[in-house]
C-alpha positions in Angstrom: 0.0 0.0 0.0 1.2 3.5 -0.8 2.0 6.1 1.9 -0.1 9.2 1.8 1.2 11.9 -0.6 2.7 14.8 1.3 3.4 17.7 -1.0 4.7 17.7 -4.6 7.7 16.0 -5.9 9.3 19.4 -6.2 8.7 20.1 -2.5 10.2 16.8 -1.6 13.3 17.3 -3.8 13.8 20.9 -2.4 13.6 19.6 1.2 16.1 16.8 0.4 18.4 19.3 -1.3 18.3 21.7 1.6 19.4 18.9 4.0 22.6 18.1 2.0 23.7 21.6 1.1 25.3 24.1 3.3 25.3 27.8 2.9 28.3 29.3 1.2 30.9 30.8 3.6 30.7 34.5 4.1 33.3 36.4 2.1 36.3 37.6 4.1 36.4 41.4 4.4 39.1 42.9 2.3 41.1 46.0 3.2 40.3 47.8 0.0 38.9 47.2 -3.5 41.5 49.7 -4.9 44.5 48.4 -6.7 47.8 48.4 -4.7 49.0 51.5 -6.5 46.1 53.4 -5.0 44.7 54.6 -8.3 41.1 55.7 -8.6 38.8 55.9 -11.6 37.8 59.5 -12.2 36.1 61.5 -14.9 38.2 64.4 -16.1 37.7 67.0 -18.8 40.8 67.8 -20.9 41.4 70.1 -23.9 41.3 68.1 -27.1 44.8 69.2 -27.9 46.2 68.0 -24.5 44.5 64.6 -24.9 45.8 64.3 -28.5 49.3 65.1 -27.3 49.3 62.2 -24.8 47.5 59.8 -27.1 49.9 60.4 -30.1 52.5 58.1 -28.5 50.0 55.2 -28.3 48.9 53.0 -25.5 49.9 54.1 -22.0 48.6 57.7 -22.5 46.7 57.6 -19.2 49.9 56.7 -17.3 51.7 59.5 -19.1 49.1 62.0 -18.1 49.4 60.7 -14.5 53.1 61.1 -14.6 52.9 64.6 -15.9 50.4 65.5 -13.2 52.6 64.1 -10.5 55.5 66.3 -11.7 53.3 69.4 -11.7 52.0 68.6 -8.3 55.5 68.2 -6.9 55.1 64.5 -6.1 57.8 63.4 -8.6 60.9 65.1 -10.2 60.8 65.7 -14.0 
């Protein structure tokens, strides 16, 4: 003789699944999401001629702008 039906097959499967699975461990808190260099993403308006000057030398133009700004700010020597 059959046992009385208690819920749908889906309910039974979900209950069984919950018994054998454990929750994912909580992520460890990180010190910062910023890269080690401490760079930040910003939006900056530049004259077209200034941007073209740095882009003319190809890839790395953002790093060259950063280096020029560091010199002007007195953080690095020319």
